[in-house]
PAMI-267821 format. One line per 5 residues: number of its first residue (from 0); their letters; for each residue y, x, z of N, C-alpha, C. Coordinates in Angstrom, 3 decimals. Example, Ala and Ser with C-alpha at 12.3 -4.5 7.8 and 13.67 -1.06 7.14 Angstrom:
// PAMI-267821
0> as> -5.690,13.190,7.800,-4.500,12.300,7.800,-3.300,13.200,7.800; -2.250,12.850,7.080,-1.060,13.670,7.140,0.030,12.900,7.870
END
This chain:
// PAMI-267821
0> xxxxx> -0.242,-0.821,-10.313,-0.920,-1.261,-9.476,-2.268,-1.738,-9.932; -3.608,-1.082,-9.981,-4.262,-1.868,-10.382,-4.964,-3.249,-9.717; -5.376,-4.525,-10.333,-5.657,-5.785,-9.639,-7.366,-5.869,-9.474; -7.789,-5.734,-8.497,-9.124,-6.044,-8.366,-9.777,-7.595,-7.841; -10.252,-8.492,-8.770,-10.517,-9.620,-8.676,-12.218,-9.804,-8.114
5> xxxxx> -12.027,-10.494,-6.549,-13.061,-10.924,-5.845,-13.950,-12.048,-6.297; -15.192,-12.291,-6.619,-15.833,-13.326,-6.998,-16.866,-13.571,-6.251; -16.937,-12.782,-5.061,-18.026,-12.921,-3.631,-17.706,-13.917,-2.918; -17.678,-15.440,-3.123,-16.706,-16.253,-1.912,-17.027,-15.911,-0.166; -18.115,-15.259,-0.107,-18.477,-14.968,1.526,-17.376,-13.677,1.705
10> xxxxx> -17.030,-12.645,1.112,-16.435,-11.696,1.145,-14.687,-11.874,1.070; -14.646,-12.973,0.218,-13.326,-13.227,-0.150,-12.951,-14.135,1.699; -13.804,-15.075,1.927,-13.834,-15.720,3.178,-13.689,-14.824,4.423; -14.640,-13.574,4.226,-14.373,-12.416,5.526,-13.102,-11.903,5.198; -12.571,-11.722,4.444,-11.056,-10.833,4.305,-9.985,-12.272,4.438
15> xxxxx> -10.048,-13.492,4.367,-9.394,-14.487,4.693,-8.872,-14.497,6.343; -10.361,-13.828,6.776,-10.426,-14.440,8.436,-9.757,-13.342,8.985; -9.411,-11.568,8.278,-9.120,-10.740,9.306,-7.485,-11.238,9.528; -7.158,-10.764,10.702,-5.484,-11.208,11.261,-5.069,-10.200,11.391; -5.630,-8.880,10.929,-4.442,-7.694,11.615,-4.911,-6.911,9.992
20> xxxxx> -4.400,-5.535,10.036,-4.661,-4.732,9.035,-5.897,-3.793,9.485; -6.842,-3.702,8.541,-8.258,-3.206,8.735,-8.539,-2.174,7.542; -9.354,-1.739,8.093,-10.163,-0.630,7.260,-11.062,-1.623,6.607; -11.298,-0.867,5.003,-12.440,-1.524,4.350,-13.307,0.036,3.832; -14.612,-0.330,4.410,-15.444,0.927,4.281,-16.595,0.414,3.480
25> xxxxx> -17.156,1.712,2.853,-18.673,1.104,2.438,-19.623,1.334,3.662; -21.194,0.850,3.155,-22.133,1.138,3.809,-22.302,2.102,4.747; -21.782,3.709,4.276,-21.675,4.710,5.042,-20.950,5.007,5.750; -19.905,3.919,6.133,-18.559,4.351,7.152,-17.726,4.923,6.243; -17.692,5.484,5.021,-16.587,6.133,4.226,-15.423,5.016,4.114
30> xxxxx> -14.419,5.347,4.252,-13.040,4.727,4.382,-12.715,4.297,2.768; -12.963,3.442,2.018,-12.408,2.950,0.578,-10.928,2.545,0.753; -10.342,2.058,1.711,-8.919,1.648,1.914,-8.500,0.998,3.270; -7.546,0.432,2.890,-7.056,-0.775,4.152,-6.801,-1.924,3.486; -6.511,-3.284,4.229,-6.423,-4.169,3.967,-5.683,-4.772,4.708
35> xxxxx> -4.453,-5.701,4.096,-3.462,-6.410,4.921,-3.406,-7.510,4.168; -3.873,-8.835,4.894,-3.654,-10.384,4.553,-2.372,-10.508,4.137; -1.890,-10.685,2.720,-0.609,-11.099,1.861,0.170,-12.048,3.185; -0.420,-13.047,3.418,0.268,-14.183,4.770,0.401,-13.510,5.829; -0.005,-12.344,6.366,0.015,-11.970,7.601,1.327,-12.332,8.458
40> xxxxx> 1.403,-12.764,9.552,2.610,-13.386,9.936,3.333,-12.606,10.873; 2.296,-11.172,10.897,2.418,-9.993,12.098,3.160,-8.836,11.388; 4.340,-8.111,12.121,4.533,-7.221,11.309,3.594,-6.139,10.933; 3.600,-5.452,9.416,2.585,-4.035,9.221,3.191,-3.303,9.958; 2.400,-2.541,10.412,2.094,-0.972,11.062,1.400,0.153,10.876
45> xxxxx> 1.980,1.021,10.168,1.449,2.488,9.743,1.000,3.595,10.680; 0.753,2.748,11.893,0.481,3.931,13.177,-0.913,4.148,12.788; -1.120,5.254,12.838,-2.310,5.609,12.797,-3.356,5.707,10.959; -2.327,5.722,10.215,-2.568,5.891,8.832,-2.283,7.494,8.584; -3.133,7.797,8.386,-2.815,9.482,7.746,-1.975,9.624,6.344
50> xxxxx> -1.187,10.558,6.210,-0.800,10.699,4.867,-1.466,11.457,4.165; -1.568,10.962,2.685,-2.443,11.947,1.884,-1.751,13.055,1.638; -0.342,13.377,1.745,0.098,14.736,1.629,0.460,15.195,2.921; 0.273,16.908,2.144,0.705,17.819,3.525,1.925,17.555,3.948; 2.235,18.210,5.293,3.133,18.400,5.625,4.512,19.066,4.431
55> xxxxx> 3.605,20.054,4.256,4.693,20.973,3.104,5.150,19.951,2.021; 4.314,19.204,1.373,4.385,18.325,0.103,5.299,17.032,0.803; 5.229,16.803,1.550,6.451,15.667,2.442,8.012,16.096,2.151; 7.943,17.758,2.743,8.997,18.225,2.830,9.695,18.716,1.970; 8.657,19.309,0.462,9.301,19.375,-0.544,9.717,17.831,-1.326
60> xxxxx> 9.307,17.084,-1.246,9.807,15.671,-1.990,10.971,15.224,-1.714; 11.176,15.643,-0.064,12.150,15.038,0.576,13.610,16.085,0.180; 13.361,17.467,-0.252,14.076,18.243,-0.764,14.533,18.214,-1.716; 13.770,17.721,-2.942,13.595,17.035,-4.361,15.415,16.561,-4.415; 15.837,17.009,-5.723,16.576,16.395,-6.160,16.554,14.901,-6.475
65> xxxxx> 17.427,14.017,-6.078,17.166,12.763,-6.553,16.510,11.802,-5.706; 15.767,12.521,-4.791,15.097,11.531,-3.649,15.872,10.791,-2.621; 17.058,10.928,-2.773,17.775,10.138,-1.793,19.410,10.150,-2.471; 20.192,9.176,-2.010,21.571,8.822,-2.602,22.073,7.760,-3.502; 20.248,7.097,-3.502,20.616,5.699,-4.162,20.164,4.757,-3.171
70> xxxxx> 21.064,3.516,-3.556,21.310,2.321,-2.993,19.846,1.132,-3.074; 19.532,0.627,-2.405,18.038,0.010,-2.311,18.092,-1.134,-3.695; 19.002,-1.326,-3.890,19.534,-2.191,-5.407,19.309,-1.335,-6.591; 19.631,-0.123,-6.668,19.286,0.953,-7.805,18.140,1.569,-7.595; 16.934,1.693,-6.201,15.948,1.748,-6.564,14.935,0.911,-6.949
75> xxxxx> 15.175,-0.625,-6.807,14.653,-1.497,-7.578,14.718,-1.618,-8.764; 16.048,-1.150,-9.470,16.366,-1.245,-10.842,15.720,-0.425,-11.673; 15.594,0.916,-10.924,14.411,1.606,-11.404,13.195,1.473,-11.460; 12.501,0.952,-10.255,11.072,0.265,-10.257,11.043,-0.683,-11.599; 12.067,-1.167,-11.600,11.397,-2.579,-12.723,11.728,-2.306,-13.809
80> xxxxx> 12.276,-0.783,-14.174,12.286,-0.277,-15.588,10.866,0.607,-15.810; 10.819,1.212,-14.665,9.464,1.838,-14.693,8.195,1.181,-14.961; 7.927,0.055,-14.176,6.882,-0.770,-13.839,6.993,-1.964,-14.345; 7.576,-2.244,-15.121,8.146,-4.152,-15.777,6.806,-4.978,-15.406; 5.656,-4.205,-15.743,4.208,-5.458,-15.482,4.046,-5.712,-14.190
85> xxx> 4.822,-5.341,-12.851,4.820,-5.189,-11.919,5.953,-6.409,-11.252; 6.941,-6.742,-11.894,8.014,-7.409,-11.802,8.115,-8.714,-12.671; 7.097,-8.859,-12.972,7.097,-10.441,-13.886,7.273,-11.601,-13.490
END
């Protein structure tokens, strides 16, 4: 995961004031991404978020060998091996 450091105090304050999942857009209205405050007490909902994958691609991934049958612990062990910088 790429880390972006915000140095503009006004921008950081604006993000801190967000209570719900929000879109971040440029001045043309183009969606750059979504923001969820890390300390948000409310459950995060993905309702309304469009997948970048086509339905056919999602179905292919679900059929792909190895995409199921792992315990959650096995999944996290694999993620720690593949991305150790994220689990320091």
